[in-house]
C-alpha positions as CSV (number, residue, x, y, z in Angstrom):
1,X,0.0,0.0,0.0
2,X,1.3,3.4,-1.0
3,X,0.3,6.7,0.4
4,X,0.2,9.7,-1.9
5,X,1.9,12.8,-0.6
6,X,-0.2,15.9,-1.2
7,X,-0.5,19.1,0.9
8,X,-3.3,21.5,1.7
9,X,-5.9,19.3,0.2
10,X,-9.1,18.6,2.2
11,X,-9.7,15.3,0.4
12,X,-6.3,13.7,1.0
13,X,-5.1,12.9,4.5
14,X,-1.6,11.5,3.7
15,X,0.5,14.7,3.7
16,X,2.9,13.2,6.3
17,X,3.6,10.0,4.5
18,X,6.5,8.7,6.7
19,X,4.4,9.2,9.9
20,X,1.4,7.4,8.3
21,X,3.6,4.5,7.1
22,X,5.1,4.1,10.6
23,X,1.7,3.9,12.1
24,X,0.4,1.3,9.6
25,X,3.6,-0.7,9.7
26,X,3.5,-1.0,13.5
27,X,0.0,-2.5,13.3
28,X,0.6,-4.9,10.4
29,X,3.1,-7.7,9.8
30,X,3.7,-8.4,6.1
31,X,2.1,-5.7,3.9
32,X,4.5,-3.6,1.9
33,X,4.2,0.2,2.5
34,X,5.5,3.1,0.5
35,X,5.2,6.8,-0.2
36,X,4.1,8.1,-3.6
37,X,5.4,11.4,-4.7
38,X,8.0,12.3,-2.1
39,X,9.9,15.3,-3.6
40,X,13.6,14.8,-3.2
41,X,14.3,18.5,-3.4
42,X,12.3,19.7,-0.5
43,X,14.2,21.6,2.3
44,X,16.9,19.4,4.0
45,X,15.6,17.0,1.4
46,X,17.6,14.0,0.3
47,X,19.4,13.4,3.6
48,X,16.3,13.8,5.6
49,X,14.2,11.5,3.4
50,X,17.0,8.9,3.5
51,X,17.0,9.1,7.4
52,X,13.2,8.8,7.6
53,X,12.8,5.9,5.2
54,X,16.1,4.3,6.4
55,X,14.6,4.3,9.9
56,X,11.3,2.8,8.6
57,X,13.3,0.1,6.7
58,X,15.4,-0.7,9.8
59,X,12.2,-1.0,12.0
60,X,10.3,-3.0,9.3
61,X,12.9,-4.8,7.1
62,X,11.9,-5.6,3.6
63,X,8.5,-3.8,3.7
64,X,9.3,-0.2,2.7
65,X,9.2,1.4,-0.8
66,X,9.9,5.0,-1.8
67,X,8.3,6.7,-4.8
68,X,9.8,10.0,-6.0
69,X,8.3,12.6,-8.2
70,X,9.4,16.1,-9.2
71,X,5.9,17.6,-9.0
72,X,5.4,19.5,-5.7
73,X,2.0,17.9,-4.8
74,X,0.5,21.3,-4.0
75,X,-0.2,24.7,-5.5
76,X,2.2,27.6,-5.5
77,X,0.9,29.3,-2.4
78,X,1.3,26.0,-0.5
79,X,4.7,25.5,-1.9
80,X,5.8,28.9,-0.4
81,X,4.4,27.8,2.9
82,X,6.4,24.6,2.7
83,X,9.5,26.6,1.7
84,X,9.8,24.9,-1.6
85,X,10.9,26.5,-4.8
86,X,9.4,25.8,-8.2
87,X,13.0,25.8,-9.5
88,X,13.8,22.7,-7.4
89,X,12.2,20.5,-10.1
90,X,15.2,21.3,-12.3
91,X,17.6,19.5,-9.9
92,X,15.3,16.4,-9.5
93,X,17.6,13.9,-11.3
94,X,20.6,15.0,-9.2
95,X,18.5,14.9,-6.0
96,X,17.4,11.3,-6.8
97,X,21.0,10.3,-7.2
98,X,22.0,11.9,-3.9
99,X,19.2,10.2,-2.1
100,X,20.1,6.8,-3.7
101,X,23.7,7.3,-2.5
102,X,22.6,7.7,1.1
103,X,20.4,4.6,1.0
104,X,23.0,2.4,-0.7
105,X,25.9,3.6,1.5
106,X,27.7,5.2,-1.5
107,X,27.2,8.8,-0.5
108,X,27.8,11.5,-3.1
109,X,28.7,14.1,-0.4
110,X,31.9,13.2,1.4
111,X,31.4,12.8,5.1
112,X,27.6,12.9,5.0
113,X,25.7,9.7,5.8
114,X,22.1,8.7,6.6
115,X,21.9,7.1,10.1
116,X,19.7,5.0,10.0
117,X,19.6,4.7,6.2
118,X,23.1,3.8,5.1
119,X,23.1,0.4,3.4
120,X,19.3,-0.2,3.7
121,X,18.8,-0.1,-0.1
122,X,15.2,1.0,0.2
123,X,13.8,0.4,-3.3
124,X,13.2,3.6,-5.3
125,X,10.5,4.3,-7.9
126,X,10.2,7.2,-10.2
127,X,6.7,8.6,-10.4
128,X,5.4,10.7,-13.2
129,X,2.9,11.6,-15.8
130,X,5.2,12.5,-18.7
131,X,8.0,11.3,-20.9
132,X,10.5,13.0,-18.6
133,X,9.9,10.6,-15.7
134,X,10.0,7.6,-18.0
135,X,13.3,8.6,-19.5
136,X,14.8,9.4,-16.1
137,X,13.7,6.0,-14.8
138,X,15.3,4.3,-17.8
139,X,18.5,6.2,-17.5
140,X,18.9,5.4,-13.7
141,X,17.7,1.8,-14.1
142,X,14.7,2.3,-11.8
143,X,11.0,1.3,-12.0
144,X,8.6,3.8,-13.5
145,X,5.1,4.4,-12.1
146,X,2.9,6.2,-14.6
147,X,0.0,8.3,-13.2
148,X,-2.5,6.9,-15.6
149,X,-5.2,7.4,-12.9
150,X,-5.3,11.1,-13.9
151,X,-2.9,11.7,-16.8
152,X,-4.5,12.1,-20.1
153,X,-4.9,8.8,-22.0
154,X,-2.9,9.6,-25.1
155,X,0.2,9.9,-23.0
156,X,0.1,6.3,-21.6
157,X,1.9,4.1,-24.1
158,X,4.6,6.6,-25.0
159,X,6.2,6.6,-21.5
160,X,6.0,2.8,-21.5
161,X,7.8,2.4,-24.8
162,X,10.3,5.1,-23.9
163,X,11.3,3.3,-20.7
164,X,11.8,0.0,-22.5
165,X,13.9,1.5,-25.4
166,X,16.5,3.4,-23.3
167,X,16.6,1.3,-20.1
168,X,20.0,0.9,-18.5
169,X,20.3,-2.0,-16.0
170,X,21.2,-1.1,-12.4
171,X,22.0,-2.7,-9.1
172,X,18.2,-2.4,-8.3
173,X,16.8,-3.5,-11.6
174,X,17.9,-5.7,-14.5
175,X,15.0,-5.1,-16.9
176,X,12.5,-2.3,-17.5
177,X,9.6,-2.3,-15.0
178,X,6.5,-0.1,-15.6
179,X,3.6,0.4,-13.1
180,X,0.3,1.7,-14.3
181,X,-2.2,3.4,-12.0
182,X,-6.0,2.6,-12.1
183,X,-8.8,4.3,-10.2
184,X,-11.1,1.8,-8.4
185,X,-14.5,2.6,-7.1
186,X,-16.4,-0.5,-5.9
187,X,-19.7,-0.7,-4.2
188,X,-22.4,-3.3,-3.5
189,X,-24.3,-2.2,-6.6
190,X,-23.3,-0.7,-10.0
191,X,-25.6,2.3,-9.5
192,X,-24.0,3.1,-6.1
193,X,-20.5,2.9,-7.6
194,X,-21.4,5.1,-10.5
195,X,-22.8,7.7,-8.1
196,X,-19.6,7.7,-6.2
197,X,-17.6,8.0,-9.4
198,X,-19.7,11.0,-10.4
199,X,-19.1,12.5,-7.0
200,X,-15.3,12.1,-7.5
201,X,-15.5,13.9,-10.8
202,X,-17.5,16.7,-9.2
203,X,-14.7,17.1,-6.6
204,X,-12.2,17.4,-9.5
205,X,-14.2,20.3,-10.9
206,X,-13.8,22.3,-7.7
207,X,-10.2,21.2,-7.2
208,X,-8.9,22.0,-10.7
209,X,-11.3,24.8,-11.9
210,X,-12.7,26.3,-8.7
211,X,-9.8,28.6,-7.8
212,X,-10.9,28.4,-4.1
213,X,-14.6,28.1,-4.9
214,X,-16.7,25.0,-4.2
215,X,-19.4,24.4,-6.9
216,X,-22.9,23.1,-6.2
217,X,-23.8,19.7,-7.7
218,X,-25.8,21.4,-10.5
219,X,-22.9,23.7,-11.3
220,X,-20.4,20.9,-11.3
221,X,-22.5,18.8,-13.6
222,X,-22.8,21.7,-16.1
223,X,-19.1,22.2,-16.1
224,X,-18.5,18.5,-16.7
225,X,-20.6,18.8,-19.8
226,X,-18.4,21.7,-21.1
227,X,-15.2,21.3,-23.1
228,X,-13.1,22.1,-20.0
229,X,-15.1,19.6,-18.0
230,X,-14.6,16.9,-20.6
231,X,-10.9,17.2,-20.2
232,X,-11.4,16.3,-16.5
233,X,-13.6,13.4,-17.5
234,X,-10.9,12.1,-19.8
235,X,-8.4,12.2,-16.9
236,X,-10.5,9.6,-15.2
237,X,-10.7,7.3,-18.2
238,X,-8.6,4.6,-16.6
239,X,-11.1,3.6,-13.9
240,X,-12.7,0.4,-12.7
241,X,-16.2,1.3,-11.5
242,X,-19.0,-1.1,-10.5
243,X,-19.9,-3.9,-8.2
244,X,-17.2,-6.3,-7.0
245,X,-17.6,-8.7,-10.0
246,X,-17.4,-5.8,-12.5
247,X,-14.3,-4.3,-10.9
248,X,-12.7,-7.7,-10.9
249,X,-13.4,-8.2,-14.6
250,X,-11.8,-4.9,-15.5
251,X,-8.7,-5.8,-13.5
252,X,-8.6,-9.1,-15.3
253,X,-8.7,-7.4,-18.7
254,X,-5.8,-5.2,-17.7
255,X,-3.7,-8.2,-16.8
256,X,-4.6,-10.0,-20.1
257,X,-3.6,-7.0,-22.2
258,X,-1.3,-8.1,-25.0
259,X,2.5,-7.6,-24.7
260,X,3.7,-4.1,-25.5
261,X,0.5,-2.6,-24.1
262,X,0.7,-4.1,-20.7
263,X,2.2,-2.8,-17.4
264,X,4.4,-5.1,-15.3
265,X,2.2,-4.1,-12.3
266,X,-0.8,-2.1,-11.4
267,X,-1.4,0.2,-8.5
268,X,-5.0,0.9,-7.5
269,X,-6.2,4.2,-6.3
270,X,-9.4,4.1,-4.1
271,X,-11.4,7.0,-2.7
272,X,-12.6,6.6,0.9
273,X,-13.8,9.2,3.3
274,X,-13.5,9.4,7.1
275,X,-11.0,8.2,9.7
276,X,-11.5,4.6,8.6
277,X,-9.5,5.4,5.5
278,X,-6.4,5.7,7.7
279,X,-6.5,2.0,8.6
């Protein structure tokens, strides 16, 4: 289970991913846990992240993953509050290498080590929604997780092919490895699941187009029918929605996709409200 790191978003409660992972790991025994979208260029970044996840791996050996993305996971105002600079995205490849050095014990900054962290070899994953992330993952020999749960559909196969063509084997990975994300909304009935899916699209309208305003149900539905709204609808194209049998059928179809159009692994994104979502 991975927790997505986003900040200043009422609908997402996983802003402090390392704290949440520690809580869930302490109450489970075997499940793998990871963070999605930790930005390696945040203040005190690479060394701090290495210490945090090195500590988690030391406490829970073989159960921790670390996904890294260059997107900030917030708006510009929130970025300022977090003391992050938009320019930090430019140094993302170097920051990933620095972080990797701390976790493998081959530090790139003489005299600086992560304790705990050194030698834990926490698996790294590059997260993204563009060719940049795919090409970086291929160059570093790391797995690539593509955000197909919200990235526009035409982009999907290009990153997958790009990763395969330019992949360079590494100590972590011998062959290209691509993860695709899929939204999942399951309910007891198809109608109930479709209603929840519509609610999630209405939330996207306020989040992406509201500029601080929350739309009524009627307003959100009108916007969804507009050209701008249709772009948001397309962002949710890769979704499995329905009763348990219908959702299972969609997942099975994804697994059976022919070679060249198939991901090595899928990651499922589910929407759940309330404290029960924290596990």
